[in-house]
N, C-alpha and C positions, 0 to 999 in steps of 0.2 A: 873830796873827803880829806880831812886832816886829823891827825891824832898825835899824842905825845908818847915818847918811848923813854924809859929809864926813870930811876928814882933820884940818885945823886947827880948823875950826868944826864941831863934832860936834852931830848932832841925832838924836833918837829918833823913828822913825815907827812908829805902831801901827795895825794893821788889825783890825777886829772885825766878824763877821757872824753873825747868829742865823738859821739856816735856818727855824726854826719860826715866828718872828714877823716875819722879813724885815728886822729892824733892821740897818743897816750904818753903821759909823763909821770914819773915818780921822782920826788926829790926829798932829800934829807937836809934840813936847815938851809934850804934854798939852793942846794947843790944837786944837780941832776944825777940820778942813779940809773934811771931808765928813760929813754926817749925813743919812741918808735911811731911809725904810721902803719896801721893795719888795714889793708884793703879787703882781704878775705881771710877766712879761717875755717879749718876743718873741725878742730876740737871745740867742744861746747864750754870747756873750762880752761882758762888761761891762768897760769900761776907764776908769780915772781917771788924769789927768795933772796934775801941779802942780810948782812950783819950791820947793826947800828951801834956805834959807841967805840971808844978807845979803851978806857979803863974798865968800864961797865958795859960789856957787850951783850946784845940781845939779838936773837934770831927773829927777823921780821918776814912774814909771808903775806902776800896780797893775792886774792883770787877774784877773777871776774868771770861771772857765769853769763851765758847767753842762750837764747832759744835757737832751735835748729832752723826755723823758717822766719823770715822777716825780722831778724834780730835788730836791725837798725830802727825799727818802729816799735819795739817792745822794751820794757824796762830790763836793765841788765844789772842784777845785784852784784855788789862788790863787798868782799869781806876782808878785814885786816886782822892778822894774828901776830901776837908778840909772845915768843917762847911757847907757842902752841895754844895760847889762850886767845879767844875772840875778844878784840878790844874796840872795834869799830865796824860799822856796816853802813852802806849807802846804796843808792840806785843811780846808775849811769844812764 
């Protein structure tokens, strides 16, 4: 999933998740913000927050939801928020 952030100062945010291997990455303009491998998880919703921009700053939040059982075999919705507003959604 990829989306744009900002009006005058534009940035490209990219979210990538591999259900099979558990690799997750979030990058802004090609620079890694989050990179992790998830083997197991107790929570059903995982949330990442970060600020994008220098002169024009925006609060970005990304949520990944999963089912309690057989999550690796089920769709996992992902939601992206900029300044509290939903701007993109996808299924991992």
